[in-house]
N, C-alpha and C positions, 0 to 999 in steps of 0.2 A: 917052718912055716906050717907043717901038717899038724904039729902038736897044738899051734894056735887056732887053727880051723877047727879040730877036733873038740877043744874048749867051747866054741860056739855051735858045736853040732851042725857045722855047714860043710857040705861035700866040696873037697878040694877042687873040683872041676866045674865048680861056679865061677871062681875066680877067673879073670882074663876072657871070658866069654861074653862081655858086654857088648851092646851095641852102639858105644859112645862114638859120638861125632865131635869135631872140633869146636862146634858152637861159637859164641860170640864173648869178647871179653867185657861186655856190658849188656844190661845192667849188672851190677855186682849182686850177689846173693843166688836164690833159687826162683826163677822166673817161668812160671807155666804159660806157654803162648796158644794153648788149645790143642796143639798136637804132641808136645813135649815140654821137656823141663831143661832151661839152660842152667847150668851152675857156674859161676865166676867168683873167685876168691881172690883178693889182693894179698901177696906177699913178696918183698922185694928179695928177701935173702933165702926163701926156700930152695930146695933142690929137687922136690918132688911133693905132688899133693894127692892123697888118695881120698876118694869119696866114699862113704861107707854107707851102705843102705841096711836098714833093718826092717824087721816085721812090724806090723801096724801098731804093735804096743811098746816099741823101741826095746824089746828084751832079747831079742836074737839077732845077731850080725848076719846078713845074707849075703852079701857081696862087697866086694872093695875093687873100685875103679879107678884107675890112675887117670887124672885128667889129663888130656892128650897135649894141650895148648899152652903155651906161655907167652901172653902179648902184654906189652907196656907194664910189666910186673904183676899181670893179672893171669891166674891159672884158670883154665876153663874148658868145659865140654859140654855136650848136648846129648840128652837121653830121650830118643823119640818115644820110649814106651812108658816114661816117668809121668806120673799124675798127681794132681792134688791129694793130699793126703801120703804121698811118699815120705817115710822116715829116714832121716840121714845126720850124718855128722862127717868131720874130716880127721884124717892122720896127715899130719905135715913134717916131711922129712927135711932134715938140714943140719948144721952143726951144733952140738950142744956145747957150747964155749962161754959161760957166764961171764967170764973175764972180759969176754969180747961183745958182750949183750946179747947173746944168742942163747936160747933155751929150747930149741927143737927137740922134740921127742915123741916119734911116731907111735909109741905105746899108749898115749894119752888121746882119749877121742875128743875133738875140739867142736864146740859150738859155732856155727856160720855167724860172723858178727851181723848180717844181713838178714837172718832167720827172723821171719814174721810170726812163727807160732813154735811153741815149745811143749813138750810133753815130758811127764815123768819127773819126780823129785830128784834133787841131789842127794845120794845116800854116801855120806862121809865115809873114807877110808884113805889109808896112806898111799892108796894107788892113785889118788888124785894130784899127788906131787910129783914133778919132774925130777926130782932127787929123791934119795933115800932118807925119809924119816929117821932121825937119830944117828945118821952115818957121822963118823968123825970128820969127814969133810965137807959136811953141810951141805948146802946146795951146790957145790962142785962134784958131787956125786952124781950118779945117774941110776934111774928107776927104770925097770924093765916090765913092771907089772902093767896089766891092761885095766884103763880105769873105765872102759865103756859099760860094764854092769851096773856103775853106779851113777853114771851120767844122765842128766836130761838129754833129750833127742831134739833135733829141729824137725819141722813138718813144712813139706810144700804147700802152700795154700792157693785157692781160688781167691782172688780178691773181689769177685762180684758181689754186689749187695744193692738191694733196691732201697735208694735213699728217699724215693718219691719226691716230695716236694721241700725237702729240706733245704733250709737257708741259714748261713750263720747270723745270729742277732744282730751284729755289728753294733753293739751298744758303744757310743761314743765314750772316750776315756772319762770325760767330765761327768758322766751319769753313771759311772763304774763304781759298783761297791762288791768288794771280792769276799768270799766266803771260804775259808780254808777247812776241808774236811778229808777224813781217811776213808776210803772205800769199805773197809773192813769195819773198822772201829763205828761207822755212821749207822751200819744196817743190822750188826750182830744180835741186837737186842730190840730192834725196832718192832712193834707188835703187828704192824701191817704188812710186814715182810714175811711172806712164807718160808718155813724152814729152810727149804732146799735153795733159796736164793740168798739167805742171809750171808753177808761177808763177801758178796760178789757186785759186779757191774748191774747185774739183772735186779738185785736187791735196790740198789739206788734208781732205777726206772721205775719203780713201784709208784704208781699217780699219787699214793698219799704222801710219799716222800718228797715227791717233785713239787706237789700243791704246797707242802709245808714252807719249801725253800723259796718259792715264789711269793707265799704270803708274807714272809720276812721282809720283802722287798729288795734282796740283794739281787745283783744282775750277773754274777759269775761265781761259779764253782771250781775252787783250785784244789784239785786232787794231790793229796801226798803220791810219790812215785808209785806209778803203775807199771812201769817197765819190768820185766823179768828180773827179779833179785833173788839172792841166796840167803840162808840163814847161816851166820858164823858158826863155825864147829863148836867154839868153847861157849858160844850161847846155848847150843843144843845140850851139850854135855851139863850145863846147869839148868835145863829144864825151861830156857827161855828162847824167845824168837826174835829175828831182826824184823819187828812190827812195822816200823815206819817205812822200810824199803829202800834206805840209801845206800843200798849195796848191789847197785845193777851188774848184770852179766849180759844184758842184750838191750839195745837202743831201739830195736823195731818190734818186740815181742811183747805183748800184754802178759803180765804175771799169771800163769796158769791157775792160782790159788783164787784169783778173782773171776774165773770163767767157770760159772756154776755148772754148765753142760759141757764145757771144753771147747766151746766154739767162739772165734773171736767176734762173730755178729753180736753177740752180747754186748759188746762195748760200744758197737755202732748204733745199736737199739738204744742205749742209754743216752748218747749224744743226741739222738733224734729227738727223744723225749724231753731233752733239757732244752733243746732248742724249739721245739713247740711251745715250751712255756716260757720263751723270750730270755732264757739263761743260757750264758756262754759256758763252754768247758775250758779251764786253763790246766795244764799238767805240770806238775812239779818234776823236773828233769834233772838226772844225775849223770852229767858229761864231763865230771873232772876226775873221776877216778873209777875203777872197776872193782868186782870182788875178788880179784886175784892177789891183792895184797902186794907186799914187797919180795925180795928175794927167797923168802921162806914160804911164799904163799903158794896156793895151788895153781896147777896149769889146766885151765879150763877152755880158754878160746885164746883171746889176743896174745898171750904170752907164748903160746906154743904156735901161733901162727906167724908172726914176726915182733917179737919183743921189742928189738931195736927201733922199730917203726912206731909202735902204737904207744910206747912209753917214753915220758923223758927221762934219760937216764943221768945219773952222776957223772962227773969227771972219771970215776972209776965206774965203766958201764956195767959193773956186776950188780951194782946197786942202783936205787930208784929215786928220784926227786919226789920229796913227800911234801909237797904244799898243801896237800889236804888232810895231813894228819892220819891217813887210812894206810898208807904204806906206799901207793903209787900216785902217779899224775898222769892223765891223758895227754898224749902229745898232739896238740892241735896246731903246732907249727908245721907238721908234717902234711902235706896235700892231700893225701890219700885219707888219712885220719879226718882232716877238716871235712872232706868230702863224705865221709861216712856221718858225721854228726849232722852237717846240714841235709844229707840225703834222709836221715832218720827224721828231723823235724819237718822237712817238707812232706815227707810220707804220713806222718800223723795230722798234718793240716789237710792235704789233698783227697788222702784214702781214709781217714778216720774222722774229719771233719771237725777236731778241735780248733779252738779259737785263741789260743795263746799258749804261752809257756812262762814258768818260774823257774829260772836257772839256778841251781844250788851251787855255792862258791863260786859264783859267776866271775869273780876276778881272776881266776884262773883261766877261764876262757878267752880273757883279753891279755893274759902274759904271754910275751913272747921271750926268747932267751935273753935279751937285753932288760926286760921288766914290763909290768903293765903300760898297755899302749891303747889309747882309744881308737887308734887306727891299726889295730892289730887285725890278723887274719880273719878270725871268726866273726868279731864285730862288724868288720867291713862286710864280709859275706854277707850276715844278716842284713845290712843296711841297704844293699844293692839288689837282693834277691827278689824278685818279684812276687814269691809266695810269702817268705818270711818277713818282709818289710810291711806287710798288709795286716798281721796278727799282732796280738799283745805280748809284748817281750818284757818280762820283770827279772831283775837282776838281785840276786843277793850279794851285795856289793863287798865281800869279805871274804879272806881264807887266812890260813896261818902261814903263808909264804912271805917273802921279802915284799915289801909295799903293798900288803895284802888289803889294807882298809882303803876303800875306794869309794865310799857314800858320797854320791854327787859327781863321779868321775867318770860315768859312762857317758857315750856319746848321745847326739839327739836321736829321738826314737824309741828310746829306752826308758823304763820306770824302774824304780828301784827300791827296794825294802829300805825304810828310813827308821834306824834303831835309835837316832838320836830323838826322833818323835817319842817312839817308847819309854825311854830313859826318862826324858823330861816330864812327860805328863805323868809317869808313875811317881817320879820324886816329888813334884808339884802336890800333888793330891795327898801323898805322904805326909805332906807338911814341911819339907826341907826349906831352909831359908835362901833366899836370893833367886828363886827360879822364874819370876815374872818375866823379866826380858827374854830367857830364852824360850819360855812358854809361847810368848807373843810371836816369836819367830817360827816355831814350831807349828803352831795353829795357823800360819799363813803360808803354809806348804814349803817352810824352808827355803827362801828365796836365797840365803847365803849359799846354800849348796847347790841349788838347781837352777838359779835364773841366769842362766848364759847358754850363748849359741841358740838362742829360740827355744829353748827347752820351756814346756808348761807346767803349771801347778800340778798336773796330774803325776808327773814324774816322781813325787814325792809318794810312795806307798806308805801309808801310816798305819801304824798298828800297835796295840798294848799288849797283846798276847799273841803267840802263835804255838804250833805244835810244840816247838823247843823252848820250855821253860814252863811256868806256873799257867795253870789256866786262870781266868778271871777271878774265880770263886776263891781258888788257892792264894791268889795275890793278895786279897784281902783278909785271909785267914791263917797265913803262916809267916812267921819271920824266917825260917829257915827250912831248907830243903829236906825230905825224907824219902831218901831213895834206896833204903836198905834191901828192898826187893829187887832191885838190879843186881845184887850178888857182888857189889864194888866196895863195900864197907862205906857208903856214903860218899866216896871220894868223885864219883862221876856227877855231871850237871851243874852248872853254874851256881856259884855262891854268892854272887852278887845280883840279887833280885831285886832290890829296891821296892821290897814288899813290906806290910806292916799287918800283923795280926790283929789290932784294933784291941790289944789287952788279953787275949787269950789265944794260946797256939792250938789251932785246929778246932774242930767242931765244939760248940757252946750252946746252952739253952738260956744264956743270960739273954733277955730280950732287947737290953740296951745295946749290947756288942752286935747282935745279929741286925737291928734296925741300922746300926750305923754301917755294917758291912755293905747292906742292901744298898744304902744310899751312896756310898763310895763307888759300888759296881755301876750305879746309874750315872754317877759322874764321870767315870772313867769312858764308859759306852757313850756318853753324850758328847764328850770333849773330842773323841774319835770321829764320831759321825757328823759333827757340826764344824770340824776344821777344813781348812783348804786342803786339796790334795785328795788323793785316792784312799778310801778307807778300807781296811781289810779286818775281816770279824772272823775269829776262831770259832768253829762250830761247837755249839754247847755252851758258849758263852752267854748266849742270849737267855738260858734259864739257870746260869750259875753251876753248870758241871764241875765236879772236882775229881782230882786223881790223888786225893788223901795225901797232898803235900809233895808228890813225886813230880819234879820238874825236869825229869828226862826219860819219860816213859817209852822210850825207843824199843826196848825190848818186852815190853808189857802187852802181848797179846792174849789179853784177859780182862775180865771187867774193870780192872783199873785202866785199861786204855780204850775199853768201849763206852759207848755212850748208853747210859741206862734211862731210856726213855718213860719207862712206868715209874721211874723214881722221881719224876718232876712233880714237884708238890706246888702249893698254892702260890707261894713266893716266885716260884719258877715261872708259872704260867703269866702273873703279873709283870716279870721281868720281860718275856717274850712280848707283851702288849706294849710295854715301854719301847722297846727296840723298834717294833713296828712303826710305832709314832715317830720316833726320831728319823728313821729312814724316811718317812712319808714327808716330813718336813725338809730333810735335806732335797728331796726331789723335787718338791714343790716350789722352792726358794733358789731360784738360780744365784743368788748371791754367796749361797754356801757351797757352791762347787763352780767357782768362776774359771775360765778358760785362760785367764791372765793373771799375773801375780799382783798382788796388793802393794801398794808403794807408800801409803800414807802422805803424798804429797799433794799439793792443791791442783785441782783441774783449772786450768786457766780460763776455759772456756764457759764454766759452771761456777768457778769459785766455791768448789767443795772438795772434800777429800773423801777417796774410796773407803778408807779406813782411819778412824780416830780411837786413840786409846783414852780411855776416861777413867778418872780418879773415883773413889767412893764420893768425893765431894761433888762430883758431877762436871768436873772440869778437864781439860784435855791435860794429860801427864806430861810433866816437864822431865828435862833431863836429870835433874837434881832426884827427881821421886823415882824415877827408874832404877837409881842406884841405892835405894832403900832395901836392903836384904830382909827386913822385917814385913814388908808390905807382900800381902798374900790375896788381896781382892782387887779385881781389875775387870773394867768393862770395855768390850770390843764394839764400836758403833761401824756397823757396814751401812753407808748412805747410798741408798738406791738411786739417788739423784745422780751419781757419778757414772751409772751404768745408762743413763738415758740417751737415746740416739735422736730423738726428734722432739717437737715442741712439747707433745703430750708424754708424760712418763707412763710406761707401760705398767700395768698391774703387777706383773712378776718382778719387777725392781723394787720391792719393798724395802723400807729401811730397817735395819733389824740391830738389835742391841743384845750382846751375849754377855752374861755376867758370870764371872767364875770367883769363888770365895773358898780357898783353902784353909782359912782361920778357923779355929776350933769354935768361936762364938759367932753370934750374931754382928753383923756389919751394917750400919745404917749407909744406904747408897741413894745419892740423888739423882733422880734420873735427867738426864741432859736435855735442855731446851733445843729441838732440831726444828728447823723450818719445814715445813710439809704436813705437819699434823700436830695433833695438840693431846693425844690419848696414845697410851701403849697397851697392846694387847699381851697379855703374857699368854704366850705359847708354850712353855716348859719350865717346869721348876721341879728339880729332882728332890727336893725335901717334900714336896706333896705332889706326886707325879699324876694322882688323879684330878687335879686342879687345873685344867688346862682349857684354854680359850674363854675364860669366864673373867677372870680378874682384870679390870681397866685401871690403869693409873695415868695421871696427866703429865704433861711436862714439868720438871722442877719439884715433883712429889720426892719425898724421902721416904724410901721401902726399906724394911727389914730383910736383909738378905741371911738366910738362916747359916749358921757355921757348916762347912763343908758342904756346899750346895752349888749348883749351876742353874741359872735361868736365862731364858730367851725371849725378847719381847720383839713384837712387830709395831712400828709406828703406823697407826692409822691415819690416813690422809684426809686432810679437811676438804672443805668443797671450793676453796680458792684455787683460781686459776694458776697455771705454771707462771705466766707473766706477773701476777700479783706476789707470787713466792718470791720471783727473781727483785722485784721492787722491794718487798719487805727486806730481803737480805742486803740490799744495796743501802737501804736505809739505817739497817742495823750496824753495817760497816761505817757508814758515814758518823753515826752517833758515837761509835768507839773510836774514830779517828782522833788524832790529838789536835787540840787548837794551835794555829800558827801565831 
């Protein structure tokens, strides 16, 4: 023991002279009460827990204190002289028996699962592994090297923060438009962000950044993972980083690299700035796995605290169930692990004021030992929790485990990423055959998936692009992925991108190809923003940001993954203006963001359909016509009269006609004759994006719909009363009735 102490330059007499008291087994973590700090750590299988205190920089171990009490499987103690800023970690004793699922090794310094703040980087070495790397017995061997010199350390925090008048924007789901962004990538090259704030929460809080996002019209910023995460050792050896952050090691602490000054108040200030602008903050969270990997991974926290409790183990408990594809799976079937995850979520809502979460590989969170269960412990916990049930919960409803694809399978209260929308819209505008029937379903919030148990259209989170995959510009510029920079010989990333380069792979100076790509981007964006459901826009798509064909930039913490704001050209500024207009159209027309599913059935009291599908001939589409695989042009008539609640139709219940044409050539389209108006105002035309609110066409007119374009019309009401319109409708029906 004296040799270990000497290596830390700590006097032996400092050990065992602590002022520790028994403390309380709750709350878990390190809690400052104004007089001292209570330390509490869950471990069902440990035999002893040592609290290790360090100097303020986390470089020198000062003292080890055995937590004196063990209550309800929680080790705890109270230090009356500890204060915020105290730097600490744990060493946990117990059996090292991998074949029994136990991997205790007190030579490894461990992070507190409830730590609210971390300092210092992880400096990789073989000492981070509980076994001797390279040993013949592999993970059955035991390593006695101390990992503390290369480990991050935990810091006790004072949670006090003056929020002032901060209030959650509480944007209704029906009005929500999500904007997916990366803290570092969004700010690293922004000219308005001071150099010292680039790549940080403080950079996102810069007024010019907030004002730009607000001007787009989006209502929520969804941030890629901000929980403390690690860079994989193999990536660092290749000169790369775990840029996206899907490699969490702490569920309470923000990642230190996003804290410019090292103070967690930067995150709170950022949230307050967005709230002041009416914008919600949603966090992408990774509770399905951790950075500790499989049996050959490092021992950094959970694995050394209680491996058998924190992770799902295989029938041979030496190995891990790997439903994530990353080596391990967090065991949310264990009550204490479930408590940790829900405590984390509540912390981010109550203390950090976030407005919701997007759950990575969320099927895992609903999977019990018997399989995915809508009534699983985690899903039930969220549904009944007085805090979590009131924020936005978004699932990525798939993983690589058994029964892993669960789109539409989550319970009420949840929204879900809808990849069927993504794939269908991409395929349709690419020109694939036979896509109209499914396109109609996806544009009306995928009722086949979500219209059950009282769920609403907003449950379908529609997207065309996301962080994972091609950007919008690359989707229309590349047939194939170009991921060589990732160091995996282009084997990583999806190969089925449903993309089209329009004749040239990558950048081109051909004006015709460039013009068609621009129109196709407008088509994809307009389809996304004008469809029923909750739209999600990838940051940078609004000005055609490219990653040079890399569809898996998870390790590209460099200009490939960063947004280059100063490179936005004239076409990019025009596309931004287009996005703003379409967002404004969506928000100003309730029919484009209905709270109920469209059915296409006749409203008995008004004898009108909420949605009617129109052929280019101006007639309602028949069953036989739906089966035509060559059809690529379709009209979607949203009749405002179906929404009326009184005698007089509210102005917001305008009748709209959306026309999509994926055919390569012009299609003649006869505007349907709809009661309630005689002229159609052209609100949007992706072939002529600057010609808005000018063109007027009459009922029954034949218009030329440009190849590969989208149009939106609003029916201009005439001056006749509602009763006169009903009388005219009845007369029309009588005239069409067969003679007996």
